[in-house]
C-alpha positions as CSV (number, residue, x, y, z in Angstrom):
1,M,103.3,101.5,108.0
2,G,100.1,103.1,105.9
3,Q,101.4,103.7,102.9
4,K,101.5,101.6,99.4
5,L,104.6,99.8,98.4
6,P,107.3,101.7,96.4
7,L,108.0,100.6,92.6
8,S,111.0,98.5,93.7
9,R,108.8,96.6,95.6
10,R,106.4,96.0,93.0
11,V,108.6,94.9,90.5
12,V,109.7,92.4,92.9
13,H,106.7,91.2,94.1
14,S,103.8,89.8,92.0
15,R,100.8,91.9,93.1
16,M,98.4,88.7,93.1
17,N,97.9,85.9,95.7
18,T,100.5,86.9,98.5
19,F,99.5,87.6,101.5
20,R,101.0,90.5,102.4
21,L,100.7,91.7,106.2
22,S,101.9,94.9,105.7
23,L,102.3,96.5,102.0
24,F,102.2,100.6,103.4
25,I,106.1,101.2,103.2
26,P,106.7,104.8,102.9
27,V,107.4,106.1,99.3
28,L,110.7,107.9,98.9
29,T,110.5,108.3,95.2
30,A,108.7,111.3,93.4
31,I,95.5,107.0,93.9
32,A,88.6,105.4,89.3
33,L,83.2,103.2,89.2
34,A,84.3,104.9,91.3
35,G,84.2,107.4,91.8
36,A,82.7,107.4,89.1
37,C,80.5,109.7,87.6
38,A,76.7,109.7,88.3
39,S,74.9,112.2,85.1
40,D,75.3,112.7,81.9
41,D,74.2,114.2,78.6
42,S,70.3,114.7,78.9
43,N,69.2,116.7,75.5
44,V,70.4,113.9,73.2
45,T,67.2,113.5,70.4
46,G,65.7,110.4,69.6
47,A,62.2,108.3,69.3
48,S,60.1,109.9,71.8
49,G,58.8,107.2,74.4
50,A,56.4,107.3,77.0
51,G,58.3,108.2,80.6
52,A,56.2,107.0,83.9
53,S,57.0,108.5,86.6
54,G,59.0,107.0,89.6
55,S,62.9,106.9,91.1
56,T,66.4,107.3,89.9
57,S,66.5,104.6,87.4
58,H,67.8,104.1,83.4
59,A,64.6,103.3,80.8
60,G,63.3,99.7,80.3
61,A,63.8,96.8,82.4
62,S,66.3,97.2,85.4
63,G,68.1,100.4,84.9
64,Y,70.8,101.8,86.2
65,A,70.4,103.7,89.5
66,G,71.8,106.9,89.7
67,S,71.5,110.6,90.6
68,P,68.5,112.1,88.7
69,A,69.1,113.6,85.0
70,P,65.9,115.1,82.6
71,A,65.0,113.1,80.2
72,G,66.0,112.5,76.7
73,G,64.3,114.9,73.7
74,T,62.8,114.4,70.7
75,S,62.3,112.7,67.3
76,G,64.7,110.0,65.7
77,T,64.7,106.2,66.0
78,A,64.2,103.9,69.1
79,G,66.8,101.4,70.0
80,K,65.9,97.5,69.7
81,S,67.1,96.4,73.2
82,G,68.1,98.3,76.3
83,T,71.7,97.0,77.7
84,S,70.7,96.0,80.9
85,G,68.3,93.7,82.0
86,G,66.2,93.0,79.3
87,T,64.3,94.4,76.4
88,S,63.2,98.2,76.4
89,E,61.4,99.0,73.6
90,T,60.6,102.6,72.2
91,G,57.6,103.9,75.2
92,G,58.5,101.7,77.6
93,T,58.9,101.7,81.2
94,G,61.4,103.6,82.3
95,D,61.4,105.2,85.4
96,A,62.5,109.1,85.7
97,P,61.0,111.6,88.3
98,G,58.8,113.4,86.1
99,G,60.1,111.9,83.0
100,T,58.4,112.5,79.4
101,G,59.5,112.0,76.4
102,G,62.5,109.8,76.9
103,S,64.1,109.5,74.0
104,A,65.7,106.0,72.5
105,G,69.0,107.0,70.8
106,A,72.2,105.7,69.6
107,D,74.1,103.0,71.7
108,D,77.4,104.9,71.6
109,G,78.1,105.5,75.7
110,G,77.4,109.6,75.0
111,A,73.6,109.6,74.6
112,L,71.2,109.1,77.7
113,G,68.8,108.2,74.9
114,G,66.4,105.4,76.0
115,A,63.1,104.6,76.2
116,S,60.9,106.7,78.4
117,G,63.8,109.1,79.8
118,D,66.8,107.9,81.3
119,T,68.1,109.6,84.9
120,G,71.4,108.8,86.1
121,N,74.5,107.2,84.6
122,P,74.9,107.9,81.2
123,A,73.7,106.2,78.0
124,N,71.0,103.3,78.3
125,A,70.3,103.6,75.1
126,G,68.9,100.8,72.9
127,S,71.7,98.5,71.5
128,G,71.7,99.4,67.7
129,G,69.3,102.1,68.1
130,E,70.2,105.3,65.5
131,A,71.0,108.6,66.8
132,G,68.8,111.0,66.0
133,G,69.7,114.4,64.9
134,S,71.9,116.6,67.1
135,G,72.6,116.8,70.6
136,E,73.9,118.4,73.0
137,T,77.5,117.2,74.5
138,R,78.8,118.6,77.4
139,Q,81.9,118.9,78.3
140,R,83.9,116.2,80.4
141,F,87.0,116.6,82.6
142,A,89.2,114.2,84.5
143,Y,90.8,114.4,88.4
144,I,94.0,112.4,89.3
145,A,95.1,112.5,92.4
146,T,99.0,111.8,92.5
147,F,101.2,110.5,95.3
148,L,103.9,113.8,95.4
149,N,102.9,115.4,92.6
150,G,99.2,116.7,93.4
151,L,95.9,116.2,92.0
152,L,95.3,117.3,88.2
153,P,92.5,118.7,87.0
154,L,92.2,118.0,83.5
155,S,89.7,118.3,80.2
156,I,88.8,115.6,78.2
157,D,88.1,116.3,74.1
158,S,85.2,114.7,73.3
159,A,86.4,113.6,69.7
160,T,89.6,112.4,70.3
161,G,89.8,111.8,74.4
162,K,93.2,114.0,74.5
163,L,93.8,114.9,77.9
164,S,94.9,118.9,78.8
165,A,95.4,120.9,82.2
166,L,93.5,122.7,83.5
167,P,94.3,126.3,84.8
168,G,96.0,126.0,88.0
169,S,97.1,122.0,87.7
170,P,98.5,120.6,89.6
171,I,96.9,121.3,93.2
172,N,98.9,120.5,96.6
173,K,101.9,119.5,95.1
174,P,103.6,118.0,96.5
175,A,100.8,115.7,99.0
176,Q,100.6,111.9,99.2
177,L,97.3,111.9,97.6
178,Y,95.6,108.3,97.9
179,A,92.3,108.6,96.4
180,V,89.8,111.0,94.8
181,S,86.2,111.1,94.3
182,V,83.4,113.3,92.5
183,D,80.4,113.5,94.2
184,P,76.7,112.8,92.6
185,T,75.9,116.0,91.7
186,Q,79.4,116.6,90.0
187,R,79.7,119.4,92.4
188,F,82.8,118.5,93.9
189,V,86.3,116.9,94.4
190,Y,87.2,114.6,97.3
191,T,90.9,113.7,98.0
192,A,92.2,111.6,100.8
193,E,95.5,113.1,101.9
194,Q,97.9,110.4,103.7
195,S,100.3,112.2,105.5
196,A,98.4,115.1,106.5
197,K,95.7,112.3,107.4
198,K,92.6,114.5,105.8
199,I,90.0,114.7,103.6
200,N,89.8,118.0,101.4
201,T,86.6,119.2,99.6
202,Y,86.8,121.1,96.1
203,A,84.4,122.5,94.6
204,I,84.0,122.7,91.0
205,A,84.3,125.4,88.9
206,A,82.3,125.9,85.5
207,D,85.5,125.1,83.4
208,G,86.2,122.3,85.7
209,S,88.9,123.8,87.3
210,L,89.4,123.9,91.2
211,P,90.6,126.6,93.4
212,A,94.6,126.4,95.0
213,Q,93.2,125.8,98.5
214,P,90.8,123.4,99.3
215,N,87.0,124.8,100.3
216,S,87.0,122.9,103.6
217,S,88.7,120.3,105.0
218,T,88.8,117.5,108.0
219,T,90.9,114.9,109.4
220,I,90.9,111.9,110.9
221,L,93.1,109.9,113.3
222,G,94.6,107.4,111.1
223,R,96.5,107.7,107.6
224,P,93.4,107.6,104.8
225,T,94.1,105.0,101.6
226,S,90.9,104.9,100.5
227,L,87.0,107.0,99.9
228,T,83.5,106.9,98.5
229,L,80.9,108.6,98.5
230,D,76.7,106.8,99.1
231,G,74.9,106.7,96.1
232,K,72.6,109.8,97.1
233,G,75.8,111.9,97.8
234,R,74.6,111.9,101.9
235,F,77.7,110.0,103.2
236,A,81.0,110.0,102.5
237,Y,83.2,106.5,104.3
238,V,87.5,106.8,104.5
239,A,89.0,103.4,105.5
240,S,92.3,104.5,107.2
241,S,96.0,102.1,107.4
242,D,97.4,99.9,109.7
243,E,97.4,102.7,112.3
244,D,93.5,103.2,113.9
245,K,92.2,99.9,111.2
246,S,88.7,102.1,111.2
247,V,86.4,103.5,108.8
248,Y,85.5,107.2,109.2
249,T,81.6,107.9,108.6
250,F,81.0,111.9,107.1
251,K,77.9,113.6,106.4
252,I,77.8,115.5,103.3
253,E,76.7,118.8,103.6
254,P,74.7,119.7,100.1
255,T,74.9,123.5,99.6
256,T,78.7,123.3,100.1
257,G,80.2,119.4,99.8
258,A,81.6,120.4,103.6
259,L,81.9,116.8,105.7
260,T,80.5,116.8,109.2
261,A,81.9,113.4,111.5
262,S,79.0,111.1,112.3
263,G,78.9,108.7,115.3
264,E,82.1,106.8,116.1
265,A,84.7,105.5,113.8
266,L,83.8,101.7,112.6
267,K,87.0,99.8,113.9
268,L,88.4,96.3,112.5
269,E,90.3,94.3,114.8
270,A,92.1,91.5,113.1
271,A,92.9,93.6,110.2
272,S,93.0,97.2,108.3
273,P,90.4,98.0,105.4
274,A,92.0,98.1,102.0
275,Y,89.3,99.6,100.0
276,V,85.9,100.6,100.5
277,A,83.3,101.1,98.2
278,A,79.4,102.1,99.0
279,D,76.7,100.1,96.3
280,P,74.6,102.3,93.6
281,S,71.8,101.9,95.8
282,G,73.2,103.6,98.9
283,K,72.0,100.3,101.1
284,F,75.2,99.0,101.7
285,V,79.4,99.7,102.2
286,Y,81.8,96.9,101.4
287,L,85.0,96.9,102.1
288,S,88.5,94.4,101.4
289,Q,90.8,93.9,104.1
290,N,94.7,94.6,104.5
291,G,95.6,91.7,106.6
292,A,92.5,89.1,106.2
293,L,90.8,87.4,103.7
294,G,86.8,88.1,102.8
295,L,85.0,91.0,102.0
296,R,82.7,93.0,104.8
297,G,79.6,94.0,104.1
298,Y,78.2,97.0,106.2
299,R,74.1,98.2,106.3
300,I,74.1,101.6,105.8
301,D,71.7,104.2,108.5
302,Q,69.7,105.9,106.2
303,T,69.6,108.6,108.5
304,T,73.4,108.7,110.5
305,G,75.3,106.8,107.4
306,A,76.1,104.7,110.7
307,L,77.7,101.4,109.4
308,S,76.3,98.3,110.9
309,E,77.7,94.3,109.7
310,L,75.7,92.1,107.8
311,E,74.8,88.9,109.3
312,S,76.7,87.3,106.7
313,S,79.7,88.9,106.6
314,P,82.4,88.3,105.7
315,H,82.1,87.1,102.3
316,G,84.7,85.4,100.4
317,L,86.9,84.4,102.6
318,A,88.5,81.7,99.7
319,Q,88.5,84.5,97.3
320,V,89.6,87.9,98.1
321,F,92.1,89.5,99.8
322,S,92.7,93.2,99.6
323,G,92.2,95.2,96.1
324,A,89.6,96.8,94.7
325,I,85.8,97.1,94.4
326,V,83.4,98.2,91.7
327,F,79.5,97.8,91.4
328,H,77.2,96.9,88.1
329,P,75.8,100.4,87.3
330,A,72.4,98.9,87.8
331,G,73.5,97.4,91.0
332,G,73.3,93.7,91.5
333,F,76.2,92.8,91.0
334,L,80.0,93.4,92.2
335,F,83.6,93.0,91.4
336,S,86.6,92.6,93.2
337,A,90.0,92.8,91.9
338,G,92.2,90.9,95.1
339,M,93.9,87.8,94.7
340,G,91.8,87.5,91.5
341,L,88.7,89.0,89.5
342,N,85.7,87.4,91.1
343,A,82.0,88.4,90.7
344,F,79.4,88.6,93.1
345,A,75.5,88.6,93.2
346,I,74.6,91.0,95.2
347,D,71.1,90.3,97.5
348,A,68.9,93.5,97.5
349,A,67.6,93.3,100.5
350,T,69.9,91.5,102.6
351,G,73.2,92.5,101.4
352,A,74.7,89.3,101.1
353,L,77.3,88.5,98.6
354,T,76.7,84.8,96.5
355,L,80.0,84.3,94.5
356,V,79.6,84.1,90.3
357,E,80.4,80.7,89.2
358,G,83.2,81.2,87.1
359,S,84.8,83.2,89.5
360,P,87.8,83.9,89.3
361,F,87.5,84.9,85.7
362,S,91.3,86.1,85.7
363,T,93.9,85.7,88.5
364,Q,96.4,88.0,86.9
365,V,94.8,91.2,87.6
366,S,96.4,93.0,90.5
367,S,98.0,96.5,92.0
368,D,98.4,98.0,95.4
369,P,95.9,97.3,98.2
370,S,93.6,100.1,98.3
371,A,94.4,101.0,93.9
372,T,91.4,101.5,92.0
373,N,92.5,98.9,89.2
374,I,89.3,98.0,88.0
375,A,86.3,100.0,86.6
376,I,82.9,99.5,84.6
377,E,81.7,101.5,81.7
378,P,78.7,103.9,82.2
379,R,76.2,100.9,80.5
380,G,77.4,98.2,82.8
381,K,78.2,96.2,79.3
382,Y,82.1,96.3,79.8
383,L,84.5,95.8,82.9
384,Y,88.6,96.7,82.5
385,A,91.4,95.8,84.5
386,T,95.0,96.1,84.7
387,N,98.0,94.3,86.2
388,F,100.8,96.2,87.4
389,S,103.2,93.3,86.3
390,N,104.6,89.6,85.2
391,P,103.4,91.4,82.5
392,P,101.5,94.5,82.9
393,R,98.1,94.3,80.7
394,L,94.9,95.9,80.3
395,F,92.4,93.5,79.9
396,G,88.8,94.0,79.1
397,F,85.5,91.9,79.7
398,A,82.3,91.9,78.3
399,I,79.3,91.8,81.4
400,D,76.3,88.9,81.5
401,S,73.8,91.6,83.2
402,L,71.8,88.5,83.9
403,S,74.3,86.2,85.6
404,G,77.2,89.0,86.6
405,K,79.7,86.3,84.5
406,L,82.7,87.8,82.6
407,T,84.0,87.2,79.2
408,P,87.5,88.3,77.5
409,V,86.6,90.5,75.0
410,P,88.1,90.2,71.3
411,G,91.6,90.2,70.9
412,E,95.0,90.0,73.1
413,P,94.9,92.1,76.7
414,I,97.1,95.6,75.7
415,K,100.5,94.9,77.2
416,G,103.2,97.6,78.3
417,G,103.4,100.8,80.7
418,S,103.4,100.2,84.5
419,P,99.6,100.4,84.7
420,Y,98.5,100.9,88.5
421,S,94.6,102.2,88.4
422,V,92.0,102.0,85.3
423,G,88.9,104.5,85.0
424,V,86.4,105.3,81.9
425,E,84.6,108.9,81.6
426,P,81.0,109.3,81.9
427,A,80.2,109.5,78.2
428,G,82.1,105.5,78.1
429,H,83.6,106.6,75.2
430,F,87.4,106.6,76.4
431,V,89.4,104.5,79.3
432,F,92.0,105.9,81.0
433,V,95.3,104.1,82.2
434,G,97.3,105.6,85.3
435,N,100.8,104.7,84.7
436,D,102.7,104.2,88.3
437,D,105.7,106.1,85.5
438,G,103.9,109.7,85.7
439,T,102.0,108.9,82.4
440,T,98.4,108.2,81.7
441,A,97.5,106.1,78.6
442,A,94.4,106.6,76.7
443,F,91.9,104.1,74.4
444,S,89.1,104.8,72.8
445,L,86.0,102.5,73.3
446,Q,84.2,100.4,71.1
447,S,80.7,100.5,72.4
448,S,80.0,97.0,70.3
449,N,82.1,94.9,71.6
450,G,84.6,96.6,74.1
451,T,87.8,96.5,72.2
452,L,90.2,99.6,73.0
453,H,92.7,101.5,70.6
454,E,95.1,103.7,72.1
455,I,94.6,107.2,71.0
456,E,97.0,109.8,68.9
457,G,99.4,111.4,71.4
458,S,98.9,108.1,74.0
459,P,100.5,107.6,76.8
460,F,100.8,111.3,77.9
461,Q,103.0,112.9,80.2
462,I,100.5,113.8,82.7
463,G,99.9,112.0,86.1
464,G,102.7,110.6,88.7
465,L,103.5,108.0,91.4
466,Q,100.3,105.7,92.1
467,P,97.3,107.4,90.3
468,E,94.4,107.6,91.0
469,F,90.8,108.7,88.3
470,A,88.0,110.6,89.2
471,F,85.7,112.0,86.6
472,A,83.1,115.0,86.2
473,T,80.4,116.4,83.8
474,A,80.5,119.7,83.4
475,H,77.1,121.5,85.1
């Protein structure tokens, strides 16, 4: 028990509306906003704005939450409207710690432009804003965790999106890896190793490569199937399988990235956790369940990281069964992929979830219970989701930043392959799909309407069974 479905069973069984009480059958043949990276380029030129000091959010009304990043550069043409929460003119009220002279810039996902100094997730530049002059483009890296083929550190070509193996790749072959995440500081990669019942920590080198052996490891009683880091990089949460039906809490040592257990594991009774995810604010953790309906929500103790269940939990009892969870980068909305693509509004004070009108926005979204098959690009304008079979597809949706409603992007869904998971790199230029046949498909993202176009050379002969993505930006 505790492992994901083998390929042969996935082909026979559609992963959409079926109540699967035991989905982790040993795999005998040779796991995305998430984790998602929380910082991007900071020295992009653009029109100067007046940066107010404050918390870590992007420029304009309701900026994105994330880890601090320097304010933007100088000179250029201001963007006309912010990408989330209303408009953001030049010299607006972006909250950046000590932010002065943040810049409005290109709406291209690769610039940290925007009125008054962005921080956190990348590219909240004004829609329609023109890029001003040349700016820094930092290297991005992808990390693909696979079942039996190890951990694959890769570089992403910033111009073409092509993937190239970094020195030492693959690492820890043939480990049974189930999840991967990068911390908000972009310094550490974490993997969940199922059969060994441990979480590994790797320090990211300047060139994006990882050491052959983990810098540290910690074990749990159950077999890990999902992991998440809180938005402030203080705590890690690891979900284990049917074996002990628990969520483990760890404190993250900021210098080394090592994990230290904090308190007793949170044990579920009726079901085991399928997918665990911490919201961008660092206040709440939500999990989907393998063996029961609904999303469970928990408040994070800001000192110990301990989880206490919300009074309103569980949520979505008629909508959600297992599946991935992803948050809008600005907070405010949660999207789930179990038993259909649903959207929930998050009460910022209580953490309660309210189903967004129109859910489910698709019933053709599915993968394994703990597979990250939904992802949101860094500006929060578009969501992408995969369906493993019947037929295999990649979908794109535009996100209404006020209501959370989803609208399909122009064109037909992309068909083909065996799309197990999906991820968007930190600049928001490229979308990657992890196929269960050992390949990775890559698509360029058209920022004006969210459409995707497969790049030359895709799919790449890179990957493995049950691939999962994490991304980092050079630091």
